[in-house]
VOMAR-912982 format. One record per residue (C-alpha): residue in three letters; z, y, x. Coordinates in Angstrom, 2 decimals, always signed. Layout:
residues N
{rest = ALA c3 = Z c2 = Y c1 = X}
...
END
This chain:
residues 200
{rest = MET c3 = +14.65 c2 = +34.68 c1 = +10.30}
{rest = TYR c3 = +14.92 c2 = +31.08 c1 = +9.24}
{rest = PHE c3 = +18.26 c2 = +29.98 c1 = +7.84}
{rest = THR c3 = +20.85 c2 = +28.41 c1 = +10.11}
{rest = ASN c3 = +23.57 c2 = +27.60 c1 = +7.60}
{rest = LEU c3 = +24.84 c2 = +24.54 c1 = +5.80}
{rest = LEU c3 = +22.65 c2 = +21.61 c1 = +4.87}
{rest = SER c3 = +24.16 c2 = +18.57 c1 = +3.21}
{rest = LEU c3 = +22.68 c2 = +15.26 c1 = +2.20}
{rest = VAL c3 = +24.79 c2 = +13.31 c1 = -0.26}
{rest = ALA c3 = +24.26 c2 = +9.98 c1 = -2.03}
{rest = LEU c3 = +22.78 c2 = +10.18 c1 = -5.52}
{rest = ALA c3 = +23.67 c2 = +6.67 c1 = -6.64}
{rest = SER c3 = +25.84 c2 = +8.05 c1 = -9.44}
{rest = ALA c3 = +23.57 c2 = +10.99 c1 = -10.32}
{rest = GLY c3 = +20.42 c2 = +8.98 c1 = -11.00}
{rest = PRO c3 = +19.82 c2 = +6.10 c1 = -13.37}
{rest = SER c3 = +21.86 c2 = +2.91 c1 = -13.16}
{rest = SER c3 = +21.43 c2 = +1.77 c1 = -9.57}
{rest = ILE c3 = +21.11 c2 = -1.91 c1 = -10.55}
{rest = ASN c3 = +18.36 c2 = -1.29 c1 = -13.12}
{rest = TYR c3 = +16.67 c2 = +1.29 c1 = -10.96}
{rest = LEU c3 = +16.50 c2 = -0.93 c1 = -7.88}
{rest = HIS c3 = +15.00 c2 = -3.74 c1 = -9.94}
{rest = GLN c3 = +12.31 c2 = -1.33 c1 = -11.17}
{rest = LEU c3 = +11.77 c2 = +0.08 c1 = -7.71}
{rest = SER c3 = +11.22 c2 = -3.35 c1 = -6.18}
{rest = ALA c3 = +7.73 c2 = -3.58 c1 = -7.70}
{rest = ALA c3 = +6.72 c2 = -0.31 c1 = -6.04}
{rest = LEU c3 = +8.08 c2 = -1.18 c1 = -2.61}
{rest = VAL c3 = +7.79 c2 = -4.84 c1 = -1.75}
{rest = LYS c3 = +7.13 c2 = -8.24 c1 = -3.36}
{rest = PRO c3 = +8.75 c2 = -10.71 c1 = -3.80}
{rest = ALA c3 = +12.03 c2 = -8.89 c1 = -4.27}
{rest = LYS c3 = +15.56 c2 = -9.64 c1 = -5.36}
{rest = LEU c3 = +18.60 c2 = -7.39 c1 = -5.47}
{rest = VAL c3 = +21.16 c2 = -8.05 c1 = -2.74}
{rest = PRO c3 = +24.74 c2 = -6.68 c1 = -3.00}
{rest = THR c3 = +25.40 c2 = -4.00 c1 = -0.38}
{rest = ALA c3 = +29.10 c2 = -4.82 c1 = -0.13}
{rest = GLN c3 = +28.49 c2 = -7.68 c1 = +2.29}
{rest = PHE c3 = +26.83 c2 = -5.36 c1 = +4.83}
{rest = ASN c3 = +27.95 c2 = -2.40 c1 = +6.88}
{rest = PHE c3 = +24.78 c2 = -0.33 c1 = +7.03}
{rest = ALA c3 = +24.74 c2 = +2.84 c1 = +9.08}
{rest = PRO c3 = +23.17 c2 = +5.80 c1 = +7.22}
{rest = TYR c3 = +19.57 c2 = +6.84 c1 = +7.79}
{rest = GLN c3 = +19.22 c2 = +9.99 c1 = +9.87}
{rest = VAL c3 = +16.91 c2 = +12.71 c1 = +8.56}
{rest = THR c3 = +15.84 c2 = +15.35 c1 = +11.08}
{rest = SER c3 = +13.22 c2 = +18.06 c1 = +11.64}
{rest = ILE c3 = +13.09 c2 = +19.02 c1 = +7.96}
{rest = ALA c3 = +10.39 c2 = +21.62 c1 = +7.29}
{rest = LEU c3 = +9.47 c2 = +22.80 c1 = +3.79}
{rest = ASP c3 = +6.87 c2 = +25.50 c1 = +3.12}
{rest = CYS c3 = +5.92 c2 = +26.70 c1 = -0.38}
{rest = LYS c3 = +3.02 c2 = +29.16 c1 = -0.41}
{rest = ARG c3 = +0.81 c2 = +30.85 c1 = -3.00}
{rest = PRO c3 = -1.88 c2 = +33.55 c1 = -2.78}
{rest = ASN c3 = -0.47 c2 = +35.58 c1 = -5.73}
{rest = ASN c3 = +2.18 c2 = +35.39 c1 = -8.45}
{rest = LYS c3 = -0.33 c2 = +34.15 c1 = -11.04}
{rest = THR c3 = -0.78 c2 = +30.80 c1 = -9.33}
{rest = ASN c3 = +1.56 c2 = +27.94 c1 = -8.50}
{rest = TYR c3 = +3.11 c2 = +27.43 c1 = -5.12}
{rest = SER c3 = +1.72 c2 = +24.65 c1 = -3.00}
{rest = CYS c3 = +4.74 c2 = +22.98 c1 = -1.38}
{rest = GLU c3 = +4.54 c2 = +20.87 c1 = +1.76}
{rest = LEU c3 = +7.45 c2 = +18.88 c1 = +3.19}
{rest = TYR c3 = +7.75 c2 = +17.20 c1 = +6.58}
{rest = PHE c3 = +10.73 c2 = +15.34 c1 = +8.01}
{rest = ALA c3 = +11.54 c2 = +12.69 c1 = +10.58}
{rest = LEU c3 = +13.36 c2 = +9.53 c1 = +9.60}
{rest = HIS c3 = +15.40 c2 = +7.13 c1 = +11.73}
{rest = ASP c3 = +16.97 c2 = +3.85 c1 = +10.63}
{rest = PRO c3 = +19.62 c2 = +2.67 c1 = +13.13}
{rest = ASN c3 = +20.10 c2 = -0.64 c1 = +11.31}
{rest = SER c3 = +17.00 c2 = -2.32 c1 = +12.70}
{rest = VAL c3 = +17.20 c2 = -1.33 c1 = +16.36}
{rest = ARG c3 = +17.97 c2 = -4.83 c1 = +17.63}
{rest = GLU c3 = +14.93 c2 = -6.52 c1 = +16.11}
{rest = ASN c3 = +12.23 c2 = -3.88 c1 = +15.82}
{rest = ASN c3 = +10.40 c2 = -1.69 c1 = +18.29}
{rest = VAL c3 = +9.72 c2 = +0.98 c1 = +15.65}
{rest = THR c3 = +12.84 c2 = +2.44 c1 = +14.05}
{rest = SER c3 = +11.66 c2 = +6.02 c1 = +13.41}
{rest = CYS c3 = +8.73 c2 = +7.78 c1 = +11.80}
{rest = SER c3 = +7.53 c2 = +11.07 c1 = +10.31}
{rest = CYS c3 = +7.05 c2 = +11.60 c1 = +6.57}
{rest = HIS c3 = +4.92 c2 = +14.10 c1 = +4.64}
{rest = HIS c3 = +4.74 c2 = +15.13 c1 = +0.96}
{rest = THR c3 = +2.95 c2 = +17.80 c1 = -1.09}
{rest = TRP c3 = +3.36 c2 = +19.01 c1 = -4.68}
{rest = SER c3 = +2.83 c2 = +22.03 c1 = -6.92}
{rest = TRP c3 = +5.62 c2 = +24.33 c1 = -8.16}
{rest = ASP c3 = +5.46 c2 = +27.23 c1 = -10.64}
{rest = GLY c3 = +8.05 c2 = +29.22 c1 = -8.67}
{rest = VAL c3 = +10.59 c2 = +29.27 c1 = -11.52}
{rest = ASN c3 = +11.30 c2 = +25.92 c1 = -13.12}
{rest = GLY c3 = +12.59 c2 = +22.81 c1 = -11.45}
{rest = SER c3 = +10.37 c2 = +19.78 c1 = -11.29}
{rest = LEU c3 = +12.34 c2 = +16.76 c1 = -12.42}
{rest = SER c3 = +11.27 c2 = +13.16 c1 = -12.67}
{rest = THR c3 = +11.86 c2 = +11.19 c1 = -15.84}
{rest = THR c3 = +15.35 c2 = +9.81 c1 = -16.41}
{rest = ASP c3 = +14.38 c2 = +6.46 c1 = -14.88}
{rest = TRP c3 = +12.77 c2 = +8.20 c1 = -11.86}
{rest = ARG c3 = +9.46 c2 = +6.40 c1 = -12.48}
{rest = THR c3 = +7.54 c2 = +9.68 c1 = -12.18}
{rest = PRO c3 = +8.90 c2 = +11.53 c1 = -9.14}
{rest = VAL c3 = +7.80 c2 = +15.01 c1 = -8.10}
{rest = ALA c3 = +6.12 c2 = +13.45 c1 = -5.07}
{rest = GLY c3 = +5.69 c2 = +9.69 c1 = -5.30}
{rest = TYR c3 = +6.25 c2 = +7.10 c1 = -2.62}
{rest = GLN c3 = +4.09 c2 = +7.71 c1 = +0.43}
{rest = LEU c3 = +3.68 c2 = +5.43 c1 = +3.39}
{rest = CYS c3 = +5.18 c2 = +7.06 c1 = +6.48}
{rest = TRP c3 = +4.43 c2 = +4.19 c1 = +8.88}
{rest = ARG c3 = +3.28 c2 = +0.58 c1 = +8.62}
{rest = ASP c3 = +2.72 c2 = -2.41 c1 = +10.88}
{rest = ASP c3 = +2.04 c2 = -5.70 c1 = +9.08}
{rest = TRP c3 = +5.18 c2 = -6.47 c1 = +7.03}
{rest = THR c3 = +7.27 c2 = -3.61 c1 = +8.41}
{rest = PHE c3 = +7.03 c2 = -0.14 c1 = +6.89}
{rest = PHE c3 = +8.75 c2 = +3.14 c1 = +6.04}
{rest = LYS c3 = +8.17 c2 = +4.87 c1 = +2.70}
{rest = SER c3 = +9.61 c2 = +8.04 c1 = +1.17}
{rest = SER c3 = +9.46 c2 = +10.05 c1 = -2.04}
{rest = VAL c3 = +10.77 c2 = +13.28 c1 = -3.58}
{rest = PRO c3 = +12.34 c2 = +12.32 c1 = -6.93}
{rest = SER c3 = +13.18 c2 = +15.89 c1 = -7.96}
{rest = PHE c3 = +12.78 c2 = +19.50 c1 = -6.84}
{rest = GLU c3 = +14.88 c2 = +22.33 c1 = -8.30}
{rest = HIS c3 = +13.76 c2 = +24.95 c1 = -5.76}
{rest = PRO c3 = +13.26 c2 = +25.04 c1 = -1.96}
{rest = GLY c3 = +17.01 c2 = +25.06 c1 = -1.47}
{rest = ASN c3 = +17.68 c2 = +22.00 c1 = -3.62}
{rest = PHE c3 = +15.59 c2 = +18.85 c1 = -3.74}
{rest = SER c3 = +16.16 c2 = +15.13 c1 = -3.52}
{rest = LEU c3 = +14.81 c2 = +12.53 c1 = -1.11}
{rest = GLU c3 = +14.49 c2 = +8.81 c1 = -1.36}
{rest = VAL c3 = +13.62 c2 = +6.74 c1 = +1.69}
{rest = ALA c3 = +13.01 c2 = +3.03 c1 = +2.16}
{rest = HIS c3 = +12.50 c2 = +0.77 c1 = +5.16}
{rest = THR c3 = +11.29 c2 = -2.82 c1 = +5.21}
{rest = TYR c3 = +11.92 c2 = -4.56 c1 = +8.51}
{rest = HIS c3 = +12.56 c2 = -7.97 c1 = +10.07}
{rest = ASP c3 = +16.16 c2 = -9.20 c1 = +10.11}
{rest = ASP c3 = +16.80 c2 = -12.88 c1 = +10.81}
{rest = GLU c3 = +20.42 c2 = -12.20 c1 = +11.71}
{rest = ASN c3 = +21.61 c2 = -11.40 c1 = +8.18}
{rest = PHE c3 = +18.79 c2 = -13.01 c1 = +6.15}
{rest = THR c3 = +16.94 c2 = -16.31 c1 = +6.18}
{rest = VAL c3 = +13.25 c2 = -17.17 c1 = +5.70}
{rest = PRO c3 = +11.51 c2 = -16.27 c1 = +3.40}
{rest = TRP c3 = +13.94 c2 = -13.41 c1 = +2.72}
{rest = ASP c3 = +14.13 c2 = -12.12 c1 = +6.29}
{rest = TYR c3 = +12.25 c2 = -8.85 c1 = +5.59}
{rest = PRO c3 = +14.75 c2 = -6.80 c1 = +3.54}
{rest = THR c3 = +14.11 c2 = -3.29 c1 = +2.24}
{rest = THR c3 = +17.01 c2 = -0.87 c1 = +2.52}
{rest = ILE c3 = +16.96 c2 = +2.21 c1 = +0.30}
{rest = ALA c3 = +18.77 c2 = +5.50 c1 = +0.80}
{rest = THR c3 = +18.75 c2 = +8.46 c1 = -1.56}
{rest = GLY c3 = +20.27 c2 = +11.90 c1 = -1.34}
{rest = GLU c3 = +20.14 c2 = +15.53 c1 = -2.36}
{rest = VAL c3 = +19.23 c2 = +18.22 c1 = +0.15}
{rest = ILE c3 = +21.14 c2 = +21.45 c1 = -0.51}
{rest = ILE c3 = +20.30 c2 = +24.57 c1 = +1.49}
{rest = TYR c3 = +22.26 c2 = +27.75 c1 = +0.94}
{rest = GLU c3 = +20.05 c2 = +30.11 c1 = +2.91}
{rest = TYR c3 = +16.32 c2 = +30.00 c1 = +3.54}
{rest = TYR c3 = +13.50 c2 = +32.38 c1 = +4.36}
{rest = GLU c3 = +11.54 c2 = +34.03 c1 = +1.56}
{rest = GLY c3 = +8.72 c2 = +36.41 c1 = +2.39}
{rest = VAL c3 = +6.21 c2 = +38.50 c1 = +0.45}
{rest = LYS c3 = +2.99 c2 = +39.55 c1 = +2.12}
{rest = LYS c3 = -0.12 c2 = +41.44 c1 = +1.14}
{rest = HIS c3 = -2.07 c2 = +38.23 c1 = +0.56}
{rest = GLY c3 = +0.59 c2 = +36.17 c1 = -1.22}
{rest = ASP c3 = +4.12 c2 = +35.00 c1 = -0.73}
{rest = LYS c3 = +5.89 c2 = +32.07 c1 = +0.83}
{rest = ILE c3 = +9.25 c2 = +30.33 c1 = +1.01}
{rest = CYS c3 = +10.13 c2 = +28.45 c1 = +4.17}
{rest = LEU c3 = +13.03 c2 = +26.40 c1 = +5.42}
{rest = ARG c3 = +13.76 c2 = +24.56 c1 = +8.65}
{rest = GLU c3 = +16.62 c2 = +22.26 c1 = +9.58}
{rest = MET c3 = +16.76 c2 = +20.18 c1 = +12.75}
{rest = GLY c3 = +19.67 c2 = +18.00 c1 = +11.61}
{rest = PRO c3 = +20.55 c2 = +15.27 c1 = +11.92}
{rest = VAL c3 = +21.83 c2 = +14.79 c1 = +8.40}
{rest = ASN c3 = +22.74 c2 = +11.43 c1 = +6.92}
{rest = ALA c3 = +21.38 c2 = +9.51 c1 = +3.94}
{rest = THR c3 = +23.56 c2 = +6.67 c1 = +2.72}
{rest = VAL c3 = +22.03 c2 = +3.26 c1 = +2.06}
{rest = VAL c3 = +22.54 c2 = +2.66 c1 = -1.66}
{rest = GLY c3 = +20.63 c2 = -0.59 c1 = -2.17}
{rest = ILE c3 = +18.86 c2 = -3.55 c1 = -0.62}
{rest = LEU c3 = +15.81 c2 = -5.36 c1 = -1.94}
{rest = ASP c3 = +14.97 c2 = -8.73 c1 = -0.44}
END
């Protein structure tokens, strides 16, 4: 039976590298040109992460698990100006079944790097998995670039908001079969991811 217990998604702004330095570094990977905008002047609603599904499988205990993560992402902050406010994201990585997979201290080498979830011209969603301790504890980072001429002016009217959090699952399904083993988790949500930075 798949788990049905607690899932929490909490901001990692204090757990990762300095948010100011990190967001400057991240800007090159997400969107150009970019400048850091203080979040205090905005009242961003959190991203909503739903339909989380993580499967880690391997044929035998001498090989690494192949992990595959799917989740749906919704950004309520761009509803007024964009037709597309939601998307589905997908990541894969390898895990030895014992040790956590951590990125470097500046998060430049995540477990699963930024992947495009959806794109239309200058609007896009991207996501990454900065770290993975085990199927019950991994981090997410999500970003959305969208049009906003209400809070920003040309040529800075396509901001990128960034949310980051840690997924903690206390119960999940672990099975051993004749032809290998697997670890699976499912969570419908929604759970929230707090916006921790803006690039413009």
